[in-house]
C-alpha positions as CSV (number, residue, x, y, z in Angstrom):
1,M,53.2,71.2,151.6
2,G,52.3,69.0,148.7
3,T,52.0,68.9,144.9
4,P,50.7,72.1,143.4
5,N,47.2,71.4,142.1
6,D,47.8,73.2,138.8
7,V,50.9,71.4,137.6
8,V,50.5,69.6,134.3
9,S,50.9,65.8,134.3
10,D,54.0,63.9,133.2
11,G,52.6,63.4,129.7
12,G,54.8,60.6,128.5
13,A,57.9,61.3,130.6
14,R,60.0,58.2,131.5
15,H,59.0,56.5,134.8
16,L,61.0,54.4,137.2
17,D,59.9,52.3,140.1
18,D,60.0,53.7,143.5
19,N,63.4,52.2,144.2
20,P,64.9,51.7,140.7
21,S,68.0,49.9,139.8
22,V,71.1,52.0,139.2
23,R,71.8,50.4,135.8
24,E,68.3,50.2,134.4
25,P,66.7,52.2,133.0
26,F,69.8,54.4,133.0
27,T,70.7,53.0,129.6
28,E,73.1,54.2,126.9
29,A,70.2,56.1,125.4
30,Y,69.5,57.9,128.7
31,F,73.1,58.8,128.9
32,E,73.2,60.1,125.3
33,D,70.1,62.2,125.8
34,A,71.5,63.7,129.0
35,A,74.8,64.4,127.4
36,A,73.2,66.0,124.4
37,T,71.5,68.5,126.6
38,L,74.8,69.8,128.0
39,A,76.5,69.6,124.6
40,T,74.3,72.4,123.3
41,K,74.6,76.0,124.3
42,P,71.5,77.8,125.8
43,S,69.8,79.6,123.0
44,S,68.5,83.2,123.2
45,A,64.8,83.7,123.5
46,G,64.3,85.2,120.1
47,T,61.4,87.2,121.4
48,P,62.7,90.1,123.6
49,L,62.6,89.2,127.2
50,S,61.0,92.5,128.0
51,E,58.0,91.5,125.7
52,L,57.7,88.1,127.5
53,L,57.7,89.9,130.9
54,L,55.0,92.3,129.9
55,R,52.9,89.8,128.1
56,H,52.9,87.1,130.8
57,Y,53.4,89.1,134.0
58,G,52.4,92.7,133.2
59,V,55.7,94.1,134.5
60,T,58.7,95.9,133.1
61,G,62.2,96.4,134.4
62,A,65.9,96.4,133.6
63,I,67.1,93.0,132.3
64,S,70.6,91.5,132.6
65,V,71.4,88.1,131.1
66,L,73.4,85.8,133.4
67,S,75.6,82.8,132.7
68,S,73.8,79.5,132.6
69,E,74.4,75.9,131.8
70,A,71.3,74.8,129.9
71,E,68.8,77.6,129.9
72,C,68.6,81.3,129.5
73,T,68.7,83.0,132.9
74,A,68.2,86.7,133.4
75,E,68.0,89.1,136.3
76,V,65.1,91.5,136.3
77,K,65.2,94.8,138.4
78,L,61.7,96.2,138.6
79,L,61.0,99.9,139.0
80,T,59.9,99.2,142.6
81,G,63.4,98.0,143.4
82,D,62.4,94.3,143.6
83,Q,64.7,91.8,141.9
84,L,63.5,88.7,140.1
85,I,64.9,85.9,138.0
86,L,63.5,85.0,134.6
87,K,64.3,81.6,133.1
88,T,63.4,80.8,129.5
89,S,64.1,78.0,127.0
90,T,63.5,77.4,123.3
91,R,64.6,73.7,123.5
92,P,62.1,70.8,123.8
93,E,63.8,69.4,126.9
94,G,63.5,72.8,128.6
95,R,59.8,72.3,129.0
96,D,60.3,69.2,131.2
97,S,63.1,70.9,133.1
98,F,60.9,73.9,133.9
99,R,57.9,71.8,134.7
100,F,60.0,70.1,137.4
101,Q,61.5,73.3,138.7
102,V,58.3,75.3,139.1
103,A,56.5,72.3,140.7
104,A,59.4,71.8,143.1
105,L,59.6,75.5,144.1
106,A,55.8,75.7,144.5
107,G,55.8,72.5,146.6
108,L,58.5,73.9,148.9
109,K,56.4,76.9,149.8
110,G,55.9,77.0,153.5
111,A,58.8,74.6,154.3
112,F,60.9,75.5,157.3
113,G,64.6,75.4,158.1
114,F,65.8,76.8,154.9
115,A,64.7,79.2,152.2
116,A,64.1,78.8,148.4
117,P,62.9,81.2,145.7
118,H,59.2,81.7,145.3
119,I,57.4,81.4,142.0
120,V,55.8,84.5,140.5
121,R,52.6,83.4,138.8
122,T,51.7,84.5,135.4
123,N,48.8,86.8,134.6
124,D,46.5,83.8,134.4
125,A,47.8,82.4,137.6
126,K,50.0,79.6,136.1
127,L,53.4,78.5,137.4
128,M,55.0,79.0,134.0
129,F,54.2,80.3,130.6
130,D,54.4,78.0,127.5
131,E,54.3,79.5,124.0
132,E,54.8,77.5,120.8
133,K,58.5,78.3,120.5
134,I,59.4,79.3,124.0
135,C,58.6,78.6,127.7
136,G,59.7,80.0,131.0
137,Y,59.0,81.1,134.5
138,L,59.7,84.0,136.9
139,Q,60.9,83.6,140.5
140,T,62.0,85.8,143.3
141,R,65.7,86.6,143.6
142,L,67.0,85.8,147.1
143,S,69.4,88.2,148.9
144,G,72.4,86.5,150.5
145,T,76.0,85.6,150.0
146,P,76.9,82.5,148.1
147,L,78.8,80.0,150.2
148,H,81.7,80.1,147.7
149,Q,82.3,83.8,148.5
150,V,82.8,83.3,152.2
151,T,85.3,81.5,154.4
152,A,83.0,78.8,155.7
153,T,83.3,78.3,159.5
154,R,82.6,75.0,161.2
155,D,79.3,76.5,162.5
156,A,78.3,77.8,159.0
157,L,78.9,74.3,157.5
158,Y,77.0,72.7,160.3
159,R,74.0,75.0,159.6
160,V,74.3,74.3,155.9
161,G,74.2,70.6,156.6
162,Q,71.1,71.0,158.8
163,A,69.3,73.1,156.1
164,L,70.2,70.6,153.4
165,A,68.6,67.8,155.5
166,R,65.5,69.8,156.0
167,L,65.4,70.4,152.2
168,S,65.6,66.7,151.7
169,L,62.7,66.1,154.1
170,A,60.6,68.8,152.4
171,L,61.3,67.3,148.9
172,E,60.6,63.7,150.0
173,P,56.8,63.7,149.9
174,L,56.5,65.7,146.7
175,S,55.1,64.1,143.5
176,L,56.5,66.2,140.7
177,P,56.4,66.0,136.9
178,A,59.5,65.2,134.8
179,I,61.5,63.7,137.7
180,H,62.9,61.0,135.4
181,R,64.1,63.3,132.5
182,P,67.7,62.6,131.4
183,V,70.1,64.5,133.7
184,L,73.9,64.0,133.1
185,W,74.7,64.8,136.7
186,H,72.6,61.9,137.9
187,V,74.5,59.0,139.6
188,G,72.9,56.7,136.9
189,C,75.2,58.3,134.3
190,W,78.4,58.3,136.3
191,S,79.5,54.8,135.2
192,R,79.6,56.0,131.6
193,L,81.5,59.2,132.2
194,M,85.0,57.8,131.8
195,G,84.2,57.9,128.1
196,L,85.1,61.6,128.5
197,A,88.5,60.8,130.0
198,E,90.4,62.1,127.0
199,H,89.6,65.6,128.1
200,L,91.1,65.2,131.6
201,P,94.2,67.1,132.5
202,S,97.5,65.3,133.1
203,E,98.4,63.3,136.2
204,P,97.8,63.2,139.1
205,V,94.2,64.4,138.5
206,A,93.5,61.8,135.8
207,A,94.7,59.0,138.0
208,S,92.6,60.1,141.0
209,V,89.6,60.3,138.8
210,R,90.1,56.8,137.3
211,L,90.5,55.4,140.8
212,A,87.4,57.0,142.2
213,M,85.3,56.1,139.2
214,N,86.5,52.5,139.2
215,N,85.6,52.2,142.9
216,Y,82.2,53.7,142.2
217,V,81.4,51.1,139.4
218,D,82.9,48.2,141.3
219,S,81.8,48.8,144.9
220,I,79.1,51.6,145.1
221,E,76.8,51.7,142.1
222,L,74.9,48.5,142.7
223,Q,74.5,49.1,146.4
224,L,72.7,52.4,145.8
225,R,69.5,50.4,145.0
226,E,69.4,49.6,148.7
227,V,69.3,53.2,150.0
228,A,66.4,55.6,150.2
229,W,65.4,57.3,146.9
230,Q,63.4,60.5,146.5
231,V,63.2,63.8,144.7
232,T,66.6,65.5,145.1
233,H,68.0,69.0,144.4
234,N,71.1,67.3,142.9
235,D,73.3,70.4,142.9
236,P,73.5,72.1,146.3
237,S,76.9,73.5,145.4
238,P,78.5,76.5,147.0
239,F,77.3,78.6,144.1
240,N,73.7,77.4,144.8
241,T,73.8,77.7,148.6
242,L,73.3,81.2,150.0
243,L,73.9,82.4,153.6
244,T,71.1,85.0,154.3
245,D,70.0,87.1,157.2
246,N,67.3,84.5,157.7
247,G,69.3,81.4,157.4
248,V,70.5,79.1,154.6
249,A,68.9,79.2,151.1
250,F,69.1,76.9,148.1
251,I,68.6,78.1,144.5
252,D,68.8,76.6,141.0
253,F,66.8,73.4,141.0
254,G,67.5,72.8,137.3
255,D,69.4,69.5,137.9
256,G,66.8,68.1,140.3
257,C,65.5,64.6,139.8
258,W,64.6,61.3,141.4
259,G,67.7,59.8,143.0
260,P,69.4,58.5,146.1
261,R,68.6,60.8,149.0
262,I,72.2,60.7,150.0
263,Q,73.3,62.2,146.7
264,D,72.5,65.7,147.8
265,L,74.7,65.3,150.9
266,A,77.5,63.8,148.7
267,V,77.2,66.8,146.2
268,A,77.3,69.4,149.0
269,A,80.2,67.8,150.9
270,S,82.3,67.2,147.7
271,L,82.9,70.9,147.3
272,V,83.8,71.8,150.9
273,V,86.7,69.3,151.2
274,T,89.6,71.8,151.7
275,D,91.6,70.9,154.8
276,P,94.2,68.1,154.3
277,T,94.7,67.8,158.1
278,L,91.2,66.4,158.6
279,A,90.1,62.9,157.5
280,I,87.2,64.2,155.3
281,G,88.8,67.4,154.6
282,G,86.5,69.6,156.6
283,A,83.3,68.2,155.3
284,E,82.8,66.6,158.7
285,N,80.9,69.6,160.0
286,L,78.4,69.7,157.1
287,I,77.9,65.9,157.4
288,S,77.4,66.3,161.1
289,G,74.8,69.0,160.7
290,Y,72.9,67.0,158.1
291,A,72.9,63.8,160.3
292,S,71.6,65.8,163.3
293,V,68.4,66.3,161.4
294,L,68.3,63.3,159.1
295,P,70.4,60.4,160.5
296,L,72.4,58.4,158.0
297,S,71.7,54.6,157.6
298,A,74.6,52.2,158.1
299,L,74.8,51.8,154.3
300,E,74.7,55.5,153.6
301,A,77.6,56.1,156.1
302,K,79.6,53.3,154.4
303,L,79.1,54.7,150.8
304,L,79.2,58.4,151.5
305,V,82.9,59.1,151.0
306,G,83.1,57.0,147.9
307,L,80.1,58.9,146.5
308,I,81.8,62.2,147.3
309,K,84.9,61.1,145.4
310,A,82.8,59.9,142.5
311,R,80.9,63.2,142.4
312,Q,84.1,65.2,142.4
313,S,85.3,63.0,139.5
314,A,82.0,63.4,137.6
315,L,82.3,67.2,138.0
316,I,85.9,67.2,136.7
317,L,85.0,64.9,133.7
318,I,81.9,66.8,132.6
319,N,83.3,70.3,133.0
320,Y,86.6,69.6,131.2
321,W,84.6,68.1,128.3
322,R,82.2,71.1,128.2
323,A,85.0,73.6,128.5
324,R,86.5,72.0,125.3
325,L,83.1,72.3,123.6
326,F,82.6,76.0,124.6
327,P,86.0,77.6,125.2
328,A,84.6,81.1,125.4
329,E,82.5,80.0,128.5
330,A,85.3,77.9,130.0
331,A,85.8,80.1,133.1
332,Y,82.1,79.8,134.0
333,I,81.9,76.1,133.2
334,K,84.9,75.3,135.3
335,K,84.0,77.5,138.3
336,N,83.8,74.4,140.7
337,V,86.6,72.3,139.1
338,G,89.4,73.7,141.3
339,R,87.4,72.8,144.4
340,A,86.7,69.3,143.1
341,E,90.3,68.7,142.2
342,R,91.6,69.8,145.5
343,G,89.0,67.8,147.4
344,L,89.7,64.7,145.4
345,S,93.4,65.0,146.0
346,I,92.7,65.2,149.8
347,L,90.4,62.2,149.8
348,S,92.2,60.0,147.3
349,S,94.4,58.2,149.9
350,L,91.5,57.6,152.2
351,G,90.7,53.8,152.3
352,V,87.2,52.4,152.4
353,E,87.2,51.3,156.1
354,E,89.0,54.5,157.2
355,A,86.5,56.6,155.3
356,E,83.5,54.8,156.9
357,L,85.0,55.3,160.4
358,A,85.5,59.0,159.7
359,V,81.9,59.4,158.7
360,L,80.7,57.5,161.8
361,R,82.9,59.8,164.0
362,A,81.4,62.8,162.3
363,V,77.8,61.8,162.9
364,A,78.3,60.4,166.4
């Protein structure tokens, strides 16, 4: 594994130190740039997708456009029966996002313990195509069942946790372009998300969100500079985690960035909190699986549940805001909101010391 040797350089992208402060350079301008990306609907390609496929890859097939947050995503069924995913963007920020995504997927080729899509190279052997008004890339489409479509057993969640840790280990040595582009889902933006609180539903959700975000700002945010940072997937949700015949797979690296390594575990755990009879709502098994491969530091164990609650709150805030902006797409936008609200309600009464002890029991 390593950095693909044909990936373009960062070319003026924002750079951080190896272990950056949470507050700087995550400035108001960074937050506004990140929010602007999600406040704009994905635009259509303009050029027919079939033409792009033929011109850059020499293939034809049946094309179906899928729902997507910030880019145009389409499923391609070739005459051979193979299925691919074509992603395109006409927006300037799309180029940086795609440069990150293709480099990450190429860098993960050959990794073990999990699966990820493979890049289909262009006719001239590049990872992506880049025309004057549009860019994009083609990848394999993995076969499997998304985690959100199954009743996740303890064993399944343990295996997902193990696979997620192996993904973190595989991403850690990669040096990728555009890892510091503005991403609203980054923890560096969370302290400003309460500016979207007017879009929250009524109590008790709003009260739980306020409590979790206040705790994040007061007790967690500054301590994140002391944990390990690396390239992260940043969205290993049940929609982006597949159970396949060959193990666990992760898709959709569009929110990937440079962040606290523990952020991926917090994201994954935040959406499997479903059982009010358990201290961490059933996320214990996922956390245990992760720690069996990649042990948590003492500080990571201390901060994890607070991060989980903050991530649940960030998801609620961002998606209620976006659902107001794009009511026609509200069902897709809010696909994970119910899970986040339920999980936050389960964890809201869990105190800091009690939460840390629950994590320590899970990883023992």
